[in-house]
C-alpha positions in Angstrom: -1.1 59.5 36.4 -3.7 60.2 33.7 -6.4 57.6 33.2 -5.9 55.3 30.2 -8.3 55.7 27.3 -9.3 52.4 25.8 -11.3 52.9 22.6 -14.3 50.7 22.1 -15.3 48.8 19.0 -17.4 50.6 16.3 -20.6 48.9 17.5 -19.9 49.9 21.1 -19.3 53.5 20.0 -22.6 53.5 18.1 -24.4 52.2 21.2 -22.7 54.8 23.4 -23.6 57.6 21.0 -27.2 56.4 20.8 -27.4 56.5 24.6 -26.1 60.0 24.4 -28.8 61.1 22.1 -31.6 59.2 24.0 -30.6 60.6 27.4 -29.6 64.1 26.2 -26.5 63.9 28.5 -23.8 66.5 28.0 -21.0 64.0 28.0 -20.7 60.3 27.1 -18.3 57.7 28.5 -16.1 56.4 25.7 -13.4 54.7 27.7 -13.3 51.9 30.2 -11.4 48.8 31.2 -10.9 46.4 34.1 -8.6 47.8 36.6 -8.6 51.3 35.1 -10.0 54.6 36.4 -13.4 56.0 35.5 -12.1 56.8 32.0 -12.1 60.0 30.1 -15.2 62.0 29.4 -15.0 63.4 26.0 -17.2 66.5 25.2 -16.7 66.7 21.5 -18.0 63.4 20.1 -17.8 64.5 16.5 -14.1 65.5 16.7 -13.0 62.4 18.6 -14.7 59.8 16.4 -15.3 61.5 13.1 -18.3 63.1 11.6 -19.6 59.9 9.9 -20.6 58.3 13.2 -22.1 61.5 14.4 -24.2 61.9 11.3 -25.4 58.4 11.4 -26.5 58.7 15.0 -28.2 62.0 14.3 -30.2 60.3 11.6 -31.2 57.5 14.0 -32.5 60.2 16.4 -34.4 62.1 13.6 -36.3 59.1 12.4 -37.7 58.5 15.9 -40.3 61.2 15.4 -42.7 62.3 12.6 -41.3 65.9 12.9 -37.8 64.5 12.4 -38.9 62.6 9.3 -40.6 65.7 8.0 -37.4 67.7 8.3 -35.4 65.0 6.5 -37.9 64.9 3.6 -38.6 68.6 3.4 -36.2 69.3 0.5 -34.6 72.1 2.6 -31.1 72.9 1.4 -29.6 72.2 4.9 -31.4 68.9 5.1 -30.2 68.0 1.6 -26.6 68.7 2.7 -27.1 66.5 5.7 -28.5 63.7 3.6 -25.6 64.0 1.2 -23.2 63.6 4.2 -25.2 60.6 5.4 -25.0 59.0 2.0 -21.3 59.4 2.1 -21.0 58.0 5.6 -23.1 55.0 4.8 -21.4 54.4 1.4 -24.9 54.3 -0.2 -25.9 55.0 -3.8 -28.6 57.6 -4.5 -31.1 54.8 -5.1 -30.2 53.2 -1.8 -30.7 56.5 0.0 -34.1 56.9 -1.6 -35.1 53.4 -0.6 -33.8 54.1 3.0 -35.9 57.3 3.4 -39.0 55.5 2.0 -38.5 52.6 4.4 -38.1 54.7 7.6 -41.2 56.7 6.6 -43.1 53.5 5.9 -42.1 52.1 9.3 -43.3 55.2 11.0 -46.6 55.0 9.1 -47.3 51.4 10.4 -47.5 52.8 13.9 -50.7 54.6 12.8 -52.0 52.0 10.3 -51.0 54.2 7.3 -49.3 53.1 4.1 -48.0 55.2 1.2 -50.5 55.4 -1.6 -49.1 53.7 -4.6 -49.1 55.1 -8.2 -52.3 54.2 -10.1 -53.1 53.7 -13.7 -55.6 55.8 -15.7 -58.6 54.2 -17.2 -60.7 55.1 -20.2 -62.9 53.8 -22.9 -61.4 52.7 -26.3 -63.7 52.5 -29.3 -62.5 50.2 -32.1 -63.8 50.9 -35.6 -64.3 48.6 -38.6 -65.4 49.2 -42.1 -65.2 45.4 -42.8 -67.6 43.6 -40.6 -70.7 45.8 -41.3 -73.4 45.3 -38.8 -72.3 41.8 -37.6 -70.1 40.9 -34.7 -66.5 41.5 -33.7 -63.9 40.4 -31.2 -61.2 42.4 -29.3 -58.7 40.3 -27.4 -57.9 41.2 -23.8 -54.6 43.1 -23.7 -55.1 44.7 -27.1 -52.8 47.8 -27.1 -53.4 51.3 -28.4 -51.3 54.3 -27.8 -50.9 58.1 -28.3 -48.7 59.5 -31.1 -45.3 61.1 -30.4 -41.9 60.2 -29.3 -43.1 59.1 -25.8 -46.4 57.4 -26.5 -48.8 56.6 -23.6 -50.1 53.0 -24.0 -53.4 51.6 -23.0 -54.5 47.9 -22.9 -58.0 46.5 -23.0 -59.0 45.1 -19.6 -61.3 42.4 -20.9 -61.8 40.2 -23.9 -64.8 41.0 -26.1 -65.8 37.9 -28.1 -68.3 37.9 -31.0 -70.0 41.0 -29.6 -72.7 42.8 -31.7 -71.2 45.9 -33.4 -72.6 49.3 -32.6 -73.2 52.0 -35.1 -72.9 53.1 -37.8 -71.4 56.4 -36.8 -73.6 59.2 -38.3 -71.6 62.2 -37.4 -69.2 63.6 -40.0 -65.5 62.8 -39.4 -62.9 60.1 -39.8 -65.2 57.4 -38.5 -68.4 58.2 -40.4 -70.3 55.1 -41.5 -68.2 52.7 -39.5 -69.3 50.2 -36.9 -67.5 49.9 -33.6 -67.0 48.1 -30.2 -66.4 49.9 -26.9 -63.9 48.3 -24.5 -62.8 49.5 -21.0 -59.0 49.9 -21.0 -56.2 50.7 -18.5 -52.9 52.5 -18.9 -49.8 50.2 -19.1 -47.8 52.5 -16.9 -49.1 54.1 -13.7 -48.8 57.8 -12.9 -50.5 61.1 -13.7 -49.0 61.0 -17.1 -51.4 58.3 -18.0 -54.3 60.8 -17.8 -55.0 61.9 -21.4 -57.9 63.9 -23.0 -60.5 62.6 -25.4 -59.4 61.5 -28.9 -55.6 61.1 -28.5 -55.2 57.3 -28.1 -55.5 56.5 -31.8 -52.7 54.0 -32.8 -53.3 50.2 -32.7 -50.2 48.2 -31.7 -50.3 45.9 -33.6 -53.3 46.2 -35.9 -56.3 43.9 -35.4 -57.8 42.0 -38.3 -60.9 43.8 -39.5 -60.5 46.9 -37.3 -58.9 49.9 -38.9 -59.1 52.6 -36.3 -59.2 53.3 -32.6 -59.8 56.3 -30.4 -60.6 57.0 -26.7 -64.1 58.4 -26.4 -63.6 59.4 -22.8 -60.8 61.2 -21.1 -58.7 59.0 -18.8 -59.1 59.4 -15.1 -57.5 57.8 -12.0 -53.9 58.0 -13.0 -52.0 59.2 -9.9 -48.3 59.4 -9.0 -47.1 57.6 -5.9 -47.8 59.7 -2.8 -44.8 61.9 -1.9 -43.1 61.3 1.4 -44.0 64.8 2.7 -47.7 64.2 1.8 -47.6 60.8 3.5 -46.0 62.1 6.6 -48.7 64.9 6.8 -51.4 62.2 6.8 -49.5 60.3 9.5 -49.1 63.5 11.5 -52.8 64.2 11.2 -53.6 60.8 12.6 -51.3 61.5 15.5 -52.8 64.9 16.2 -56.2 63.4 15.9 -55.8 61.6 19.2 -56.6 64.9 21.0 -60.3 64.3 20.6 -61.2 66.9 23.3 -61.0 69.7 20.8 -62.7 70.6 17.5 -59.2 70.7 15.8 -58.4 67.3 17.1 -61.6 65.9 15.9 -61.1 67.4 12.5 -57.6 65.9 12.3 -58.8 62.5 13.5 -61.7 62.2 11.1 -59.7 63.8 8.2 -57.1 60.9 8.6 -59.7 58.2 8.1 -60.1 56.4 4.8 -63.0 57.5 2.7 -63.3 61.0 4.3 -62.8 63.7 1.7 -63.5 66.6 4.1 -65.1 67.1 7.5 -66.4 69.9 9.8 -66.8 69.4 13.6 -69.2 72.0 15.2 -70.3 72.5 18.8 -73.0 74.5 20.6 -71.6 77.8 19.4 -72.4 77.0 15.7 -75.7 77.6 14.0 -75.3 74.1 12.4 -75.7 72.5 15.9 -79.4 71.8 16.3 -79.3 69.4 19.2 -78.5 72.0 21.9 -76.4 70.5 24.7 -73.0 72.2 25.4 -71.3 68.8 25.5 -72.6 67.8 22.1 -70.5 67.9 18.9 -71.7 67.1 15.4 -69.1 66.1 12.8 -70.2 66.7 9.3 -68.6 64.2 6.9 -68.0 64.6 3.1 -67.6 61.0 1.8 -69.8 58.2 0.8 -69.4 54.4 0.9 -72.7 53.1 -0.5 -73.6 49.6 0.7 -76.7 47.6 -0.2 -79.2 46.5 2.5 -82.6 44.8 2.7 -85.2 45.2 5.4 -88.0 42.8 5.7 -90.8 43.9 8.1 -94.3 42.9 8.9 -96.4 46.1 8.5 -98.7 47.3 11.2 -100.3 50.7 10.6 -101.0 51.3 14.3 -97.3 50.9 15.2 -95.7 52.3 12.1 -97.9 55.3 11.5 -97.9 55.1 7.7 -94.2 54.8 7.2 -91.3 52.4 7.5 -87.9 53.6 8.9 -85.0 51.8 7.4 -82.7 49.9 9.8 -79.4 51.2 8.4 -78.9 55.0 8.4 -78.4 57.3 6.6 -80.1 56.0 3.5 -78.8 57.3 0.1 -81.3 55.7 -2.2 -84.2 53.2 -2.4 -84.0 50.7 -5.2 -87.2 48.8 -4.7 -90.1 48.2 -2.4 -92.3 45.1 -2.4 -95.5 44.3 -0.5 -95.6 40.5 -0.6 -94.4 39.8 -4.1 -95.8 43.0 -5.7 -93.4 45.7 -6.6 -94.5 49.2 -5.4 -94.2 52.3 -7.6 -92.4 55.3 -6.3 -94.7 58.3 -6.4 -97.7 56.2 -6.8 -97.6 53.8 -3.8 -94.9 55.4 -1.7 -92.4 58.2 -1.4 -88.8 58.3 0.0 -88.5 60.7 2.8 -85.1 62.0 4.0 -84.8 63.0 7.6 -84.4 66.8 8.0 -84.3 66.9 11.8 -81.4 67.3 14.3 -80.2 63.7 13.8 -80.4 63.7 10.0 -77.5 62.1 8.1 -76.5 60.1 11.2 -76.9 56.5 12.5 -79.7 58.0 14.6 -81.6 59.4 11.6 -85.0 58.3 10.5 -84.9 58.1 6.6 -88.0 56.2 5.6 -90.5 55.3 3.0 -93.9 57.0 3.5 -97.0 55.2 2.1 -99.3 56.8 -0.4 -101.3 53.5 -0.7 -100.9 51.9 2.7 -100.6 48.1 2.7 -102.9 46.0 4.8 -101.9 45.1 8.3 -99.6 42.0 8.6 -98.3 42.5 5.0 -94.7 41.5 4.5 -92.8 44.6 3.2 -89.4 44.2 1.6 -87.2 47.3 1.1 -84.0 47.2 -0.9 -81.9 50.3 -0.5 -78.4 51.7 -0.2 -77.0 53.4 2.9 -73.8 55.3 3.6 -71.8 52.8 5.7 -69.0 55.3 6.1 -71.1 57.1 8.7 -71.6 54.1 10.9 -67.9 53.1 10.5 -66.8 56.5 11.8 -69.4 56.6 14.6 -68.1 53.2 15.8 -64.6 54.6 16.0 -65.6 57.0 18.8 -68.1 54.7 20.5 -67.6 53.2 24.0 -66.4 50.0 22.3 -63.3 51.9 21.3 -62.0 53.2 24.6 -58.9 54.8 23.1 -61.2 57.3 21.2 -64.2 57.4 23.6 -64.8 60.7 25.5 -66.8 60.3 28.7 -69.7 62.7 29.1 -69.5 63.9 25.5 -72.0 63.2 22.8 -70.2 63.2 19.4 -72.5 62.5 16.4 -71.1 61.8 13.0 -73.4 63.2 10.2 -73.3 63.0 6.5 -72.7 66.4 4.9 -75.6 67.7 2.8 -75.1 66.9 -0.9 -76.5 69.7 -3.2 -77.3 68.5 -6.7 -76.7 71.1 -9.3 -78.6 71.4 -12.6 -76.8 73.3 -15.3 -77.9 74.9 -18.6 -75.1 75.5 -21.1 -75.0 77.2 -24.6 -71.8 76.5 -26.5 -70.8 75.9 -30.1 -68.5 73.1 -31.1 -65.3 73.6 -33.2 -65.7 72.9 -36.9 -64.1 69.4 -36.8 -66.1 68.2 -33.7 -69.6 66.9 -33.6 -72.0 68.3 -31.0 -72.1 64.9 -29.4 -68.3 64.7 -29.0 -68.1 68.3 -27.7 -70.9 67.7 -25.2 -69.3 64.6 -23.8 -66.1 66.5 -23.4 -67.9 69.4 -21.6 -69.7 67.0 -19.2 -66.4 65.3 -18.3 -64.6 68.7 -17.8 -67.4 70.2 -15.6 -67.8 67.0 -13.5 -64.0 66.9 -12.9 -64.1 70.6 -11.9 -66.9 70.0 -9.4 -65.0 66.9 -8.0 -62.2 69.1 -6.7 -64.5 71.0 -4.3 -64.7 70.1 -0.6 -67.3 71.5 1.9 -68.7 75.0 1.5 -67.8 75.4 -2.2 -68.2 78.8 -3.9 -69.5 78.2 -7.4 -69.0 81.1 -9.7 -70.4 81.3 -13.2 -67.2 82.8 -14.7 -65.0 80.0 -13.4 -67.3 77.4 -14.9 -67.2 79.3 -18.2 -63.4 79.2 -18.1 -63.5 75.4 -17.6 -65.8 75.0 -20.6 -63.7 77.3 -22.8 -60.6 75.2 -22.1 -62.4 71.9 -23.1 -61.4 70.1 -26.2 -63.9 70.6 -29.1 -65.4 73.8 -27.7 -65.6 76.7 -30.2 -64.5 80.2 -29.4 -67.9 81.7 -28.9 -68.7 82.7 -25.3 -70.7 80.0 -23.6 -73.7 80.9 -21.5 -74.1 79.0 -18.2 -76.7 79.0 -15.4 -76.8 76.6 -12.6 -79.0 76.1 -9.5 -79.7 73.4 -6.9 -82.4 70.9 -7.9 -85.8 72.6 -7.3 -84.5 76.1 -8.0 -84.4 78.1 -11.2 -82.8 81.3 -12.5 -79.7 81.2 -10.4 -76.0 81.4 -11.4 -73.4 81.9 -8.6 -73.9 79.6 -5.7 -72.3 80.0 -2.2 -73.1 76.8 -0.4 -73.3 76.2 3.4 -70.4 75.1 5.6 -71.9 71.6 5.8 -72.8 71.3 2.1 -71.0 69.9 -1.0 -71.9 70.1 -4.6 -72.2 67.5 -7.4 -73.5 67.9 -11.0 -77.0 66.4 -11.3 -77.8 67.3 -14.9 -76.3 69.3 -17.7 -78.7 70.6 -20.4 -77.3 72.0 -23.7 -79.4 74.8 -25.1 
């Protein structure tokens, strides 16, 4: 007599199928009952119980891994068809499916302390003009709204209230605001997303008008408006964090440090690299592009015999010195002291020796107070791989986190404004465009004159005449194209219009 098949409840079938996927068994027991035989072993789960259950349990298996989630969110046509079948099996709307995918990705991110980066709002400076108040004072309420023209205007609101502030001006450059006085107010987009990033001079409608102020415009391009991080991008960050656990390889170190907050780029090097100057085969330097400036104050009692004409700051690496006092007397940079950056094998690390060097050495027993900023990101990253973090600590290996070398670039530019733009407006636009162009670079940038010229040519207010550009690191002259080192990154120091 054949065994009797007793079908289980839907929940029991789900549990049985889930066990099937977890154990990777070829067959799954779907029948049982007191006093019966062992039951029937059914090979074709999908045929016996319908594709819906099979699809749901396949989904439950996929979301267990980062790779599975990456397949689900890849946009591949096969995955899209699977998700459509899943939506039908669950009886979900499209919005519910979107929310489900985001939730399972978010849940996976929590295993690695990662969250999806939300959309952010652009910020800019609004300039409110008046021909009524003269050189007196004026007020702009917080939340005052201005917008761009068109069918889908982009709105900005002032972030603070300005009460009875002295008016600036008058405007002396020809144009619609000539002779007017004005107030500048920091403002933020009403809606988040990349669409909130607008160029200079397009936010020019007051909604509603403000008494006494007749015009408004944005004197800076907006920045910081970002769309919510996509699920594929988020999962790539989560995966980098997972791969980063293999800290015994340069690739693993790169993934690990690249997944840390504040790190824009990084380069691990070992004894085979010319950038490694410490020498031991078990030593690795990790060059970090990223800065988190924090203030610090050191108070020391100076002793020339012990300190040798200098004072090394306690927090390394130092990014800038704001003031030095001997007793209550402020010392003058270049007259009483200089700021010396370490250039040795430990430079840019917590083991560096950035210092002030005396020109006019204070008397012994003088109390010296040094106010400065240091890059706390370097010490935070170093602590992640210290012996106090056993999950990341590698025995018998010396890994040193170092700040990548920032190369300050001076530029000389010759360009003519369009007829309806003042030189001041055009120059402000060019500076913003060039700085944004440089901000996209990571380590080892290749800076070519022609590319910078293209950026300038595309800037609002720039005429059609060919601009002339030279740029060189601070302290050098006559250069144009710049190919920086693997542990270097570039920022604009100064732009001179000629």
